[in-house]
C-alpha atoms as an extended CHARMM CRD file, in Angstrom:
* protein
*
        90  EXT
         1         1  UNK       CA             12.6670000000       -8.3800000000      -33.5820000000  PROA      1               0.0000000000
         2         2  UNK       CA             13.0060000000       -7.1320000000      -29.9910000000  PROA      2               0.0000000000
         3         3  UNK       CA             10.4550000000       -4.7940000000      -28.4820000000  PROA      3               0.0000000000
         4         4  UNK       CA             11.6020000000       -3.5030000000      -25.0690000000  PROA      4               0.0000000000
         5         5  UNK       CA             11.4460000000       -0.0370000000      -23.5570000000  PROA      5               0.0000000000
         6         6  UNK       CA             10.6910000000        1.4830000000      -26.9620000000  PROA      6               0.0000000000
         7         7  UNK       CA             13.6820000000       -0.4620000000      -28.3190000000  PROA      7               0.0000000000
         8         8  UNK       CA             13.4920000000       -2.0850000000      -31.7550000000  PROA      8               0.0000000000
         9         9  UNK       CA             16.3410000000       -4.2150000000      -33.1160000000  PROA      9               0.0000000000
        10        10  UNK       CA             15.9830000000       -4.8620000000      -36.8040000000  PROA      10              0.0000000000
        11        11  UNK       CA             16.2760000000       -8.3640000000      -38.2070000000  PROA      11              0.0000000000
        12        12  UNK       CA             19.9440000000       -9.4840000000      -38.8990000000  PROA      12              0.0000000000
        13        13  UNK       CA             21.3850000000       -6.6370000000      -36.7900000000  PROA      13              0.0000000000
        14        14  UNK       CA             22.1830000000       -9.0690000000      -33.9610000000  PROA      14              0.0000000000
        15        15  UNK       CA             25.4500000000      -10.0720000000      -35.6280000000  PROA      15              0.0000000000
        16        16  UNK       CA             26.6340000000       -6.4890000000      -35.1040000000  PROA      16              0.0000000000
        17        17  UNK       CA             25.9790000000       -6.5050000000      -31.3220000000  PROA      17              0.0000000000
        18        18  UNK       CA             28.9830000000       -6.6690000000      -29.0030000000  PROA      18              0.0000000000
        19        19  UNK       CA             29.2140000000       -9.5330000000      -26.5380000000  PROA      19              0.0000000000
        20        20  UNK       CA             29.8510000000       -8.4070000000      -22.9590000000  PROA      20              0.0000000000
        21        21  UNK       CA             30.5270000000       -9.7200000000      -19.4780000000  PROA      21              0.0000000000
        22        22  UNK       CA             29.0240000000       -7.5230000000      -16.7660000000  PROA      22              0.0000000000
        23        23  UNK       CA             29.7240000000       -7.7870000000      -13.0190000000  PROA      23              0.0000000000
        24        24  UNK       CA             27.0010000000       -6.0650000000      -11.0010000000  PROA      24              0.0000000000
        25        25  UNK       CA             25.8350000000       -5.9270000000       -7.3860000000  PROA      25              0.0000000000
        26        26  UNK       CA             22.4410000000       -7.3500000000       -6.5840000000  PROA      26              0.0000000000
        27        27  UNK       CA             20.0900000000       -6.5850000000       -3.7010000000  PROA      27              0.0000000000
        28        28  UNK       CA             20.2810000000       -9.0450000000       -0.7840000000  PROA      28              0.0000000000
        29        29  UNK       CA             17.6820000000       -9.4850000000        1.9110000000  PROA      29              0.0000000000
        30        30  UNK       CA             19.1370000000      -10.3470000000        5.3110000000  PROA      30              0.0000000000
        31        31  UNK       CA             16.8430000000      -11.4680000000        8.0860000000  PROA      31              0.0000000000
        32        32  UNK       CA             17.4620000000      -11.8380000000       11.8690000000  PROA      32              0.0000000000
        33        33  UNK       CA             20.8440000000      -10.2050000000       11.7090000000  PROA      33              0.0000000000
        34        34  UNK       CA             22.7920000000       -8.3900000000       14.4150000000  PROA      34              0.0000000000
        35        35  UNK       CA             23.2490000000       -4.7740000000       13.3480000000  PROA      35              0.0000000000
        36        36  UNK       CA             26.8110000000       -4.7930000000       14.6850000000  PROA      36              0.0000000000
        37        37  UNK       CA             28.0700000000       -7.2130000000       12.0250000000  PROA      37              0.0000000000
        38        38  UNK       CA             30.0070000000       -6.3530000000        8.8580000000  PROA      38              0.0000000000
        39        39  UNK       CA             27.4610000000       -6.3640000000        6.0220000000  PROA      39              0.0000000000
        40        40  UNK       CA             30.1680000000       -6.5870000000        3.3620000000  PROA      40              0.0000000000
        41        41  UNK       CA             30.2370000000      -10.3720000000        3.7480000000  PROA      41              0.0000000000
        42        42  UNK       CA             26.5970000000      -10.4650000000        2.5860000000  PROA      42              0.0000000000
        43        43  UNK       CA             27.1020000000       -8.4870000000       -0.6200000000  PROA      43              0.0000000000
        44        44  UNK       CA             26.0270000000      -10.4250000000       -3.6690000000  PROA      44              0.0000000000
        45        45  UNK       CA             27.7000000000       -9.8990000000       -7.0200000000  PROA      45              0.0000000000
        46        46  UNK       CA             26.3000000000      -11.3270000000      -10.2560000000  PROA      46              0.0000000000
        47        47  UNK       CA             27.8910000000      -12.0010000000      -13.6180000000  PROA      47              0.0000000000
        48        48  UNK       CA             25.8680000000      -11.5770000000      -16.8250000000  PROA      48              0.0000000000
        49        49  UNK       CA             27.2070000000      -12.5750000000      -20.2510000000  PROA      49              0.0000000000
        50        50  UNK       CA             25.2680000000      -11.6270000000      -23.3510000000  PROA      50              0.0000000000
        51        51  UNK       CA             24.8650000000       -9.1320000000      -26.1840000000  PROA      51              0.0000000000
        52        52  UNK       CA             24.8430000000       -5.4280000000      -25.4450000000  PROA      52              0.0000000000
        53        53  UNK       CA             21.4880000000       -4.3540000000      -26.8900000000  PROA      53              0.0000000000
        54        54  UNK       CA             21.2660000000       -0.8440000000      -25.4460000000  PROA      54              0.0000000000
        55        55  UNK       CA             23.6620000000        1.4320000000      -23.5800000000  PROA      55              0.0000000000
        56        56  UNK       CA             22.3750000000        4.6660000000      -22.0700000000  PROA      56              0.0000000000
        57        57  UNK       CA             23.6440000000        7.0590000000      -19.4060000000  PROA      57              0.0000000000
        58        58  UNK       CA             21.3720000000        5.3740000000      -16.8430000000  PROA      58              0.0000000000
        59        59  UNK       CA             21.3300000000        1.6590000000      -17.7350000000  PROA      59              0.0000000000
        60        60  UNK       CA             22.3730000000       -1.0990000000      -20.1330000000  PROA      60              0.0000000000
        61        61  UNK       CA             20.2560000000       -3.8720000000      -21.6720000000  PROA      61              0.0000000000
        62        62  UNK       CA             21.7480000000       -7.2980000000      -22.3320000000  PROA      62              0.0000000000
        63        63  UNK       CA             20.1560000000       -9.8490000000      -24.6750000000  PROA      63              0.0000000000
        64        64  UNK       CA             20.8430000000      -13.4530000000      -23.6810000000  PROA      64              0.0000000000
        65        65  UNK       CA             19.4690000000      -15.6640000000      -26.3690000000  PROA      65              0.0000000000
        66        66  UNK       CA             19.4710000000      -14.5790000000      -29.9990000000  PROA      66              0.0000000000
        67        67  UNK       CA             17.7240000000      -16.6800000000      -32.6140000000  PROA      67              0.0000000000
        68        68  UNK       CA             19.2190000000      -17.5370000000      -35.9910000000  PROA      68              0.0000000000
        69        69  UNK       CA             17.2560000000      -14.8160000000      -37.7980000000  PROA      69              0.0000000000
        70        70  UNK       CA             19.1130000000      -12.1650000000      -35.8060000000  PROA      70              0.0000000000
        71        71  UNK       CA             16.3530000000      -11.2150000000      -33.4060000000  PROA      71              0.0000000000
        72        72  UNK       CA             16.1510000000      -11.9260000000      -29.6970000000  PROA      72              0.0000000000
        73        73  UNK       CA             14.0480000000      -14.5180000000      -27.9740000000  PROA      73              0.0000000000
        74        74  UNK       CA             12.3090000000      -13.1430000000      -24.8910000000  PROA      74              0.0000000000
        75        75  UNK       CA             15.1460000000      -12.8500000000      -22.3450000000  PROA      75              0.0000000000
        76        76  UNK       CA             16.6150000000       -9.4090000000      -21.7190000000  PROA      76              0.0000000000
        77        77  UNK       CA             18.1900000000       -7.9420000000      -18.5380000000  PROA      77              0.0000000000
        78        78  UNK       CA             18.1500000000       -4.2020000000      -17.7690000000  PROA      78              0.0000000000
        79        79  UNK       CA             20.9550000000       -3.2730000000      -15.3450000000  PROA      79              0.0000000000
        80        80  UNK       CA             21.1900000000        0.2340000000      -13.8660000000  PROA      80              0.0000000000
        81        81  UNK       CA             24.7020000000        1.6310000000      -14.3210000000  PROA      81              0.0000000000
        82        82  UNK       CA             24.8210000000        2.6580000000      -10.6400000000  PROA      82              0.0000000000
        83        83  UNK       CA             25.1750000000       -0.9950000000       -9.6200000000  PROA      83              0.0000000000
        84        84  UNK       CA             27.5930000000       -2.1150000000      -12.3590000000  PROA      84              0.0000000000
        85        85  UNK       CA             31.1140000000       -2.7960000000      -11.0830000000  PROA      85              0.0000000000
        86        86  UNK       CA             32.7690000000       -3.8620000000      -14.3540000000  PROA      86              0.0000000000
        87        87  UNK       CA             31.9810000000       -4.2630000000      -18.0750000000  PROA      87              0.0000000000
        88        88  UNK       CA             34.3070000000       -6.3670000000      -20.2060000000  PROA      88              0.0000000000
        89        89  UNK       CA             33.8860000000       -6.6220000000      -23.9550000000  PROA      89              0.0000000000
        90        90  UNK       CA             34.3780000000      -10.1820000000      -25.2260000000  PROA      90              0.0000000000
């Protein structure tokens, strides 16, 4: 079973979860940079692939490794919707 942010996924419910690919923008730290440059070249986009565990108005939670019993095994990512560029259902 998964316990995360008051979230409980019952055993064997993992097979009902949808697999997704999410493109999102991460935070990048830039040091010793001229302020006159174009910062777009430093933008960092990430791709997450996993099971959509929770979808709220503010964020999504993706589970990455599901065990054979249908639970999750300790690796979840919470991504605020304000930084998501694309969600594709697989």
